[in-house]
Backbone bond lengths (Angstrom), bond angles and torsions (degrees), N, CA, C in turn:
res aa  C-N    CA-C-N  psi(-1)  N-CA   C-N-CA  omega(-1)  CA-C   N-CA-C  phi
1 M - - - 1.455 - - 1.513 108.31 -
2 N 1.325 116.55 126.77 1.459 121.26 178.33 1.506 109.29 -99.66
3 L 1.331 115.63 124.43 1.455 120.58 176.90 1.518 108.34 -97.48
4 P 1.319 117.54 137.91 1.463 118.36 176.74 1.521 108.79 -67.89
5 I 1.310 115.91 131.20 1.450 119.59 179.93 1.521 111.00 -121.75
6 S 1.326 115.93 25.74 1.449 119.53 -178.47 1.527 111.68 -66.73
7 A 1.313 116.65 -37.47 1.466 120.08 178.13 1.519 108.02 -115.76
8 P 1.324 117.31 131.08 1.458 119.54 -176.73 1.525 113.08 -56.29
9 S 1.300 119.33 -38.79 1.469 119.95 -176.69 1.525 111.12 -69.57
10 S 1.342 118.35 -39.01 1.465 119.21 179.68 1.520 110.91 -70.30
11 G 1.328 116.44 -32.75 1.464 120.18 177.17 1.514 110.98 -64.60
12 L 1.322 117.31 -43.43 1.468 120.88 178.23 1.524 110.84 -66.60
13 A 1.319 116.18 -39.78 1.463 119.60 179.14 1.528 109.98 -65.01
14 G 1.328 116.82 -42.75 1.460 120.60 178.89 1.511 111.86 -63.43
15 L 1.332 116.18 -41.20 1.461 120.57 178.28 1.527 110.75 -63.53
16 A 1.340 116.33 -40.93 1.474 120.14 179.04 1.523 110.44 -63.09
17 V 1.331 117.91 -42.48 1.464 121.43 178.21 1.518 110.59 -63.10
18 L 1.330 116.46 -42.97 1.456 121.03 179.31 1.529 110.62 -61.62
19 L 1.329 117.05 -46.63 1.463 120.44 -179.47 1.525 111.79 -64.70
20 L 1.313 116.97 -39.33 1.465 119.71 177.12 1.521 111.15 -63.06
21 G 1.316 115.98 -37.88 1.462 120.07 178.84 1.516 112.71 -67.33
22 L 1.333 117.04 -28.20 1.450 120.73 -179.61 1.521 113.36 -88.18
23 S 1.339 117.39 -19.38 1.461 119.64 -177.17 1.523 109.90 -74.64
24 P 1.342 117.29 150.78 1.454 120.11 -177.27 1.520 113.01 -66.47
25 G 1.321 118.08 -23.93 1.459 120.52 178.19 1.519 112.63 75.30
26 V 1.301 114.01 179.61 1.457 121.01 -179.55 1.524 108.25 -96.16
27 A 1.301 116.57 129.63 1.463 120.31 178.59 1.519 109.02 -73.93
28 H 1.310 115.63 134.12 1.458 120.59 178.49 1.526 108.42 -99.50
29 P 1.334 116.22 144.86 1.464 118.05 178.39 1.526 111.10 -57.16
30 D 1.304 115.65 148.10 1.460 122.49 -176.87 1.527 108.03 -126.85
31 A 1.341 116.67 102.92 1.462 121.48 -177.22 1.524 111.89 -61.67
32 A 1.329 117.96 -35.75 1.471 120.18 179.45 1.531 110.24 -65.04
33 A 1.327 116.13 -44.08 1.465 119.27 176.21 1.527 109.42 -65.66
34 G 1.326 116.59 -37.03 1.462 121.08 178.61 1.513 112.68 -62.19
35 E 1.331 116.89 -35.47 1.464 120.15 178.03 1.524 110.72 -62.13
36 R 1.314 116.45 -43.71 1.470 120.08 177.61 1.528 111.00 -64.08
37 K 1.313 116.23 -42.21 1.464 121.42 -177.48 1.531 112.52 -72.12
38 A 1.323 117.74 -22.09 1.471 122.17 -174.67 1.528 113.75 -87.43
39 Q 1.298 118.46 2.25 1.473 119.92 -176.21 1.527 112.33 -60.07
40 L 1.320 117.82 -37.04 1.462 120.63 176.38 1.530 109.93 -63.78
41 C 1.312 117.07 -40.87 1.475 121.96 179.76 1.525 110.79 -58.84
42 L 1.339 114.94 -40.85 1.463 120.44 -173.91 1.529 113.88 -72.16
43 L 1.315 117.32 -8.91 1.461 119.09 174.86 1.527 110.61 -64.12
44 C 1.319 116.76 -35.96 1.473 121.03 179.73 1.525 112.45 -109.51
45 H 1.312 116.88 -41.13 1.469 121.19 -174.57 1.524 110.33 -81.46
46 K 1.310 115.23 73.42 1.458 121.72 179.57 1.529 108.09 -139.79
47 P 1.316 117.20 153.18 1.462 120.08 -178.84 1.527 112.06 -61.98
48 N 1.305 114.33 143.93 1.471 121.91 173.58 1.516 113.78 60.16
49 N 1.309 117.81 30.09 1.457 120.96 175.87 1.532 106.84 -68.48
50 P 1.328 118.29 109.87 1.473 120.02 -173.04 1.520 113.84 -65.64
51 A 1.308 117.45 -22.66 1.462 120.06 -176.17 1.518 113.06 -97.91
52 A 1.302 117.90 -6.87 1.458 119.04 -168.82 1.520 113.20 -120.59
53 Y 1.293 114.59 136.27 1.455 121.42 169.53 1.524 106.13 -101.44
54 V 1.323 115.15 62.69 1.458 121.45 -178.49 1.525 108.83 -123.79
55 P 1.312 116.34 152.46 1.464 118.60 -179.24 1.515 112.59 -82.53
56 T 1.318 115.78 155.13 1.453 118.59 164.18 1.527 105.01 -76.87
57 L 1.302 116.92 149.53 1.464 120.82 -173.73 1.527 112.83 -105.50
58 E 1.311 116.91 -16.30 1.460 120.73 -179.11 1.527 110.16 -58.42
59 G 1.331 115.19 133.03 1.453 120.67 175.86 1.522 114.72 83.30
60 Q 1.324 117.68 -0.50 1.463 118.97 175.07 1.525 108.18 -73.07
61 P 1.329 118.41 148.79 1.463 119.69 177.79 1.536 111.85 -60.74
62 R 1.303 115.02 139.99 1.471 123.04 -176.53 1.534 111.58 -54.64
63 Q 1.330 117.13 -47.38 1.464 120.09 -176.65 1.527 110.77 -66.74
64 Y 1.330 117.25 -37.97 1.465 120.40 177.46 1.536 110.05 -60.56
65 L 1.327 116.39 -47.99 1.469 119.92 179.72 1.525 111.18 -60.90
66 Y 1.316 115.88 -45.52 1.466 120.18 179.12 1.534 110.04 -57.92
67 N 1.330 116.77 -46.94 1.465 120.89 -178.05 1.528 111.60 -62.41
68 Q 1.336 117.75 -42.41 1.456 120.55 -176.84 1.533 111.69 -71.22
69 I 1.321 117.16 -42.41 1.469 119.72 178.44 1.535 109.35 -62.40
70 T 1.326 115.59 -43.03 1.466 120.01 178.91 1.528 110.82 -63.31
71 A 1.322 117.32 -41.20 1.471 120.60 179.40 1.528 110.97 -62.51
72 Y 1.326 117.75 -39.79 1.469 119.95 175.34 1.528 110.66 -65.49
73 R 1.326 115.83 -45.81 1.472 119.24 -177.86 1.528 111.21 -60.12
74 E 1.319 115.96 -38.59 1.466 120.84 -178.46 1.531 112.41 -88.69
75 K 1.337 116.23 5.64 1.465 123.13 178.07 1.530 112.98 60.95
76 R 1.327 116.32 29.23 1.459 121.10 173.57 1.521 110.87 -88.84
77 R 1.324 116.62 -18.13 1.455 121.66 174.42 1.520 106.83 -116.32
78 P 1.345 117.00 126.32 1.465 119.04 -177.14 1.521 112.20 -69.70
79 G 1.307 115.16 153.69 1.453 122.24 178.41 1.512 109.48 144.01
80 D 1.323 116.48 93.16 1.462 121.06 -174.56 1.522 113.16 -55.42
81 I 1.330 117.04 -44.81 1.472 119.98 -177.62 1.525 110.39 -63.89
82 M 1.334 116.11 -46.98 1.459 119.07 -180.00 1.524 111.03 -65.48
83 Q 1.319 117.89 -41.68 1.463 120.30 179.28 1.528 110.89 -60.00
84 T 1.334 115.96 -40.03 1.467 120.16 178.50 1.523 111.02 -67.97
85 N 1.331 116.25 -44.83 1.464 120.12 -175.80 1.521 113.72 -67.87
86 V 1.329 117.98 -30.47 1.465 119.50 -177.73 1.524 112.81 -105.95
87 G 1.316 117.86 -2.72 1.458 121.53 -176.31 1.518 114.25 -59.76
88 W 1.306 117.92 -27.04 1.469 122.67 -177.25 1.527 112.94 -92.88
89 L 1.340 118.01 -6.55 1.462 120.76 -175.94 1.521 111.93 -70.06
90 T 1.315 115.23 140.71 1.467 121.01 174.08 1.526 108.30 -86.42
91 E 1.306 115.33 171.04 1.466 121.17 175.97 1.536 109.89 -58.15
92 T 1.314 116.93 -43.17 1.472 121.25 179.10 1.519 110.64 -63.74
93 D 1.332 117.59 -42.53 1.465 120.78 178.04 1.523 110.79 -57.85
94 I 1.319 116.12 -46.27 1.465 120.49 -177.87 1.519 110.29 -62.88
95 R 1.307 116.99 -44.54 1.478 120.00 179.49 1.528 110.85 -63.92
96 D 1.332 117.21 -41.45 1.466 120.35 179.38 1.526 111.39 -64.52
97 I 1.320 117.02 -44.31 1.473 120.98 -179.80 1.522 109.89 -64.56
98 A 1.332 117.23 -44.74 1.464 120.61 178.36 1.519 110.51 -61.04
99 D 1.326 116.98 -40.98 1.456 120.86 179.59 1.533 111.07 -64.97
100 F 1.318 116.50 -40.45 1.457 120.15 179.14 1.530 110.91 -61.01
101 F 1.333 117.07 -54.10 1.463 119.15 -177.60 1.521 112.17 -65.03
102 A 1.327 117.70 -38.36 1.469 120.83 179.66 1.524 111.46 -65.67
103 S 1.323 117.62 -28.41 1.465 120.90 -178.05 1.530 112.86 -81.06
104 R 1.304 117.57 -9.11 1.468 122.36 -176.60 1.526 111.10 -89.76
105 Q 1.315 115.66 155.02 1.464 120.54 173.48 1.522 109.31 -70.59
106 P 1.339 117.92 140.86 1.466 119.83 178.06 1.524 111.22 -58.33
107 V 1.314 115.84 145.87 1.459 122.67 178.30 1.517 107.25 -118.79
108 R 1.309 116.40 127.61 1.464 120.93 -178.40 1.515 110.82 -101.24
109 A 1.308 113.66 148.87 1.462 119.15 171.80 1.525 107.83 -71.75
110 S 1.301 117.50 149.68 1.468 120.24 -179.98 1.527 109.81 -108.05
111 L 1.302 115.71 48.19 1.456 120.89 179.38 1.526 109.52 -86.73
112 I 1.312 116.27 153.90 1.466 120.71 177.89 1.523 108.47 -76.69
113 L 1.331 115.42 127.80 1.459 121.55 -177.72 1.523 110.04 -106.85
114 D 1.318 115.90 152.49 1.464 123.28 -179.02 1.530 108.93 -95.32
115 P 1.350 118.70 114.64 1.473 121.26 -177.13 1.536 113.30 -58.36
116 A 1.331 117.77 -36.54 1.469 120.29 179.58 1.532 110.25 -66.38
117 K 1.322 116.83 -42.26 1.471 120.17 177.98 1.523 110.51 -66.38
118 M 1.324 116.63 -38.90 1.457 119.91 178.79 1.529 110.83 -62.25
119 A 1.329 116.96 -40.82 1.467 121.07 179.42 1.533 110.46 -64.42
120 L 1.334 116.85 -44.39 1.460 120.45 176.78 1.527 110.06 -62.89
121 G 1.319 116.86 -40.08 1.463 121.13 178.62 1.515 112.19 -61.11
122 R 1.320 117.38 -38.66 1.470 121.06 177.68 1.529 109.87 -61.09
123 V 1.337 116.03 -43.81 1.465 120.79 178.95 1.533 110.02 -61.57
124 K 1.318 116.40 -45.70 1.472 120.69 -179.19 1.527 111.02 -65.48
125 A 1.321 117.66 -39.38 1.468 120.50 178.21 1.528 110.49 -62.29
126 D 1.339 116.17 -38.58 1.468 120.03 176.72 1.523 110.53 -66.92
127 E 1.332 116.82 -44.61 1.465 120.67 -179.32 1.528 111.57 -62.03
128 L 1.316 116.38 -40.73 1.465 121.43 -179.20 1.524 113.06 -81.59
129 R 1.332 116.12 -7.58 1.466 123.19 -179.33 1.527 111.97 58.91
130 C 1.328 116.62 40.05 1.470 121.94 -178.48 1.528 111.77 -58.30
131 G 1.335 116.14 -35.50 1.461 120.76 -177.34 1.512 114.80 -67.31
132 E 1.333 117.68 -16.36 1.462 119.55 179.23 1.526 111.84 -66.14
133 C 1.308 117.32 -34.80 1.475 120.42 179.21 1.529 111.92 -102.42
134 H 1.333 116.82 -40.01 1.465 121.42 -175.17 1.525 112.13 -86.10
135 R 1.327 117.91 5.24 1.469 127.21 -177.02 1.514 110.20 78.78
136 A 1.295 115.24 156.27 1.462 121.38 -176.91 1.529 112.39 -61.42
137 D 1.345 116.66 -30.97 1.468 119.99 179.11 1.531 111.89 -96.54
138 F 1.331 116.42 4.90 1.473 124.08 176.70 1.531 113.36 61.42
139 T 1.347 116.07 31.65 1.460 120.23 178.52 1.529 112.60 -92.24
140 G 1.318 117.84 -1.48 1.459 121.19 177.08 1.515 112.31 72.85
141 L 1.319 114.86 167.75 1.465 120.51 -178.60 1.514 108.75 -163.14
142 E 1.300 116.84 129.87 1.458 124.18 177.72 1.532 111.06 54.53
143 A 1.331 118.38 -110.92 1.471 120.75 -176.37 1.525 112.89 -88.92
144 V 1.315 117.30 2.49 1.470 122.16 -178.54 1.532 108.35 -102.37
145 P 1.340 117.67 126.98 1.468 119.79 -172.69 1.521 114.55 -73.13
146 R 1.318 113.30 156.05 1.454 123.22 170.51 1.532 107.35 -73.46
147 L 1.323 117.26 131.75 1.463 122.15 175.03 1.525 111.19 -107.78
148 A 1.318 116.94 -24.68 1.461 121.75 -178.40 1.520 110.48 -60.98
149 G 1.326 116.10 124.41 1.455 121.88 177.32 1.516 114.53 82.04
150 L 1.323 117.75 3.94 1.467 121.74 -178.15 1.526 110.65 -64.99
151 D 1.312 117.01 136.91 1.462 121.54 178.13 1.527 108.77 -52.89
152 P 1.339 118.63 124.20 1.470 120.12 -175.40 1.524 113.79 -65.90
153 R 1.319 117.57 -25.58 1.467 119.31 176.78 1.523 109.87 -66.66
154 Y 1.327 115.79 -45.70 1.462 120.77 177.66 1.532 109.92 -66.64
155 G 1.327 116.19 -45.75 1.467 120.64 -178.80 1.514 112.15 -57.58
156 T 1.326 116.48 -45.67 1.466 120.13 179.05 1.520 110.76 -60.49
157 A 1.320 116.95 -46.88 1.468 120.88 -179.10 1.525 111.23 -60.40
158 Q 1.331 117.57 -41.08 1.463 120.05 -178.51 1.526 111.38 -71.02
159 I 1.323 117.25 -40.44 1.469 119.98 178.88 1.528 109.66 -63.08
160 I 1.321 117.25 -39.96 1.468 120.49 177.00 1.532 110.19 -63.54
161 E 1.339 117.62 -38.17 1.467 120.18 176.09 1.529 110.89 -62.62
162 F 1.338 117.01 -38.99 1.463 120.24 177.33 1.528 109.94 -64.81
163 T 1.348 116.40 -45.93 1.469 119.53 -177.38 1.525 111.63 -63.72
164 A 1.329 116.65 -30.69 1.465 121.11 179.09 1.531 112.18 -84.29
165 G 1.329 117.33 -4.40 1.455 120.83 -179.20 1.518 113.71 76.62
166 K 1.344 117.21 15.05 1.465 120.61 -179.76 1.524 112.29 -79.87
167 R 1.318 115.82 -23.05 1.466 121.27 175.46 1.514 107.48 -126.88
168 P 1.320 117.66 140.77 1.471 119.33 179.18 1.523 111.02 -71.86
169 H 1.307 115.34 148.36 1.457 122.32 176.64 1.524 107.14 -153.83
170 P 1.333 118.43 137.30 1.468 119.90 -178.57 1.530 113.68 -58.38
171 M 1.305 117.74 -28.96 1.472 121.46 -179.16 1.524 110.42 -101.02
172 L 1.321 117.56 35.99 1.459 121.80 -172.06 1.520 113.03 -57.58
173 N 1.328 119.12 -41.68 1.460 119.93 -178.80 1.516 111.55 -61.98
174 A 1.315 117.89 -43.25 1.463 120.74 178.21 1.526 110.81 -68.63
175 M 1.323 116.77 -37.78 1.468 120.98 -178.71 1.530 111.51 -66.87
176 R 1.319 117.28 -34.42 1.474 120.70 -177.23 1.519 112.45 -62.34
177 Q 1.306 117.44 -22.73 1.460 120.45 -178.19 1.532 111.90 -93.25
178 L 1.304 116.88 8.86 1.457 121.68 -176.46 1.527 110.12 -89.30
179 P 1.345 118.46 118.02 1.468 119.97 177.30 1.532 111.69 -66.02
180 A 1.318 117.15 156.57 1.470 122.36 -177.71 1.518 112.19 -56.41
181 E 1.347 117.75 -39.68 1.469 118.59 -179.53 1.525 111.85 -66.07
182 H 1.336 116.88 -27.70 1.458 119.66 176.16 1.531 110.60 -76.06
183 A 1.317 116.22 -30.57 1.471 119.71 175.18 1.522 109.47 -62.02
184 E 1.323 116.48 -43.97 1.462 119.91 178.54 1.527 110.85 -65.45
185 A 1.326 116.96 -39.08 1.467 120.42 179.44 1.531 110.14 -63.75
186 L 1.323 117.18 -43.98 1.472 120.46 177.08 1.529 110.32 -58.55
187 A 1.315 116.33 -46.26 1.468 120.69 -178.58 1.529 110.54 -63.18
188 Q 1.319 117.51 -38.18 1.470 120.91 178.19 1.539 109.96 -65.56
189 F 1.319 116.24 -41.95 1.465 120.09 178.46 1.531 110.60 -60.85
190 F 1.336 117.29 -48.77 1.467 120.52 -179.40 1.530 110.43 -62.44
191 A 1.325 116.66 -39.95 1.468 120.48 -178.60 1.522 112.55 -61.48
192 G 1.325 116.46 -30.80 1.462 120.42 -178.10 1.504 114.87 -79.26
193 L 1.319 117.75 -7.30 1.449 121.15 -177.89 1.523 111.61 -87.13
194 E 1.314 116.25 152.81 1.481 121.33 178.00 1.511 110.92 -82.03
């Protein structure tokens, strides 16, 4: 390929275009590939799984999913099953899987919720200012997870882990003073949201 070199600026521009065309570039997440790669995830991460206190992943923010899968893979987040299941994933696999789940519509559990607990949960969410980070509609953003529609069994277990200091949370001091029944109320409130 002959590049015109009559003008120094066009020659440099042409060379830059040529080099960019030859470079491998940055791989972009591929939701279609992620769907194929996520089949193992979907064995447990599905709505109304009677045996699992696990979240559905559809509609979670892409960066949040990427961060959590990476934390399991690097054993920074405890969970033997998850560490085993994601330990073999490449960086591209993780990005593709995160892209797939983030591109999907959220799926809610269809469990029966207690209106009194949901009302108490709303009060606690306001007191803890959960909406400041998780958004006012609790749909999450970037590295902050979606709470709206979260399975209340999983939500309760995770909130209790935060209150016990087993998982880090930016509002850890406020969370530590939360009684277990309030953890369940918060989870019920989040579960009832769209």
